[in-house]
C-alpha positions in Angstrom: -69.6 -8.8 -58.4 -66.1 -9.2 -56.8 -66.0 -9.6 -53.0 -64.7 -6.4 -51.3 -60.8 -6.4 -50.6 -59.7 -7.4 -47.1 -58.5 -3.9 -46.4 -62.0 -2.6 -47.2 -63.5 -5.2 -45.0 -61.4 -4.2 -42.0 -62.1 -0.6 -42.7 -65.9 -1.3 -42.7 -65.9 -3.5 -39.6 -63.6 -1.0 -37.6 -65.2 2.2 -38.9 -62.0 3.2 -40.6 -61.6 5.3 -43.9 -61.4 2.9 -46.9 -57.7 3.6 -47.5 -56.7 3.2 -43.7 -56.8 -0.6 -43.9 -53.2 -1.3 -44.8 -51.5 -4.6 -44.5 -49.9 -3.8 -41.3 -53.3 -2.6 -39.8 -54.0 -4.8 -36.7 -54.9 -4.6 -33.0 -51.7 -2.7 -32.3 -52.8 0.2 -34.7 -56.6 0.0 -34.7 -58.2 1.0 -31.4 -61.4 -0.8 -32.0 -59.6 -4.0 -33.0 -60.3 -5.8 -29.6 -61.5 -9.3 -28.8 -65.1 -8.4 -29.8 -63.9 -6.6 -32.9 -61.8 -9.6 -33.7 -64.8 -12.0 -33.7 -66.9 -9.7 -35.6 -64.2 -9.5 -38.3 -64.0 -13.3 -38.5 -67.8 -13.5 -38.7 -67.7 -10.9 -41.6 -64.8 -12.7 -43.4 -66.9 -16.0 -43.4 -69.8 -14.3 -44.8 -68.2 -12.0 -47.4 -65.7 -14.7 -48.7 -68.0 -17.7 -48.1 -65.2 -19.6 -46.1 -65.3 -21.5 -42.8 -62.5 -20.4 -40.6 -61.3 -22.4 -37.7 -60.3 -21.3 -34.1 -56.7 -21.7 -35.3 -57.3 -19.6 -38.2 -59.0 -17.0 -36.2 -56.1 -16.9 -33.9 -53.7 -16.5 -36.7 -55.2 -13.3 -37.9 -53.1 -10.6 -36.3 -53.2 -8.0 -39.0 -54.6 -7.5 -42.7 -51.5 -9.4 -44.2 -52.2 -12.4 -42.2 -55.9 -12.1 -42.8 -55.2 -12.3 -46.7 -53.0 -15.3 -46.4 -55.6 -17.3 -44.4 -58.3 -16.2 -46.9 -56.1 -17.3 -49.8 -55.5 -20.6 -48.0 -59.2 -21.2 -47.8 -59.7 -20.6 -51.5 -61.1 -17.0 -51.2 -60.7 -14.4 -54.1 -61.1 -10.8 -54.2 
């Protein structure tokens, strides 16, 4: 089966409704997207998409759009 879409993963990690994870969703718009939430998101990304993310990758994730870009750069598909 296909991995979940990045929007769905963000919604799951942060307890949002499935349609609340838009490209612009990030720490500015999501109350629970704090440093611990960010770490949880990165760990989930690695597990769900089978990628290894560097510290630089993790720091470059500022919203769903950048999350998609980094996943795509690592060869992830959804």
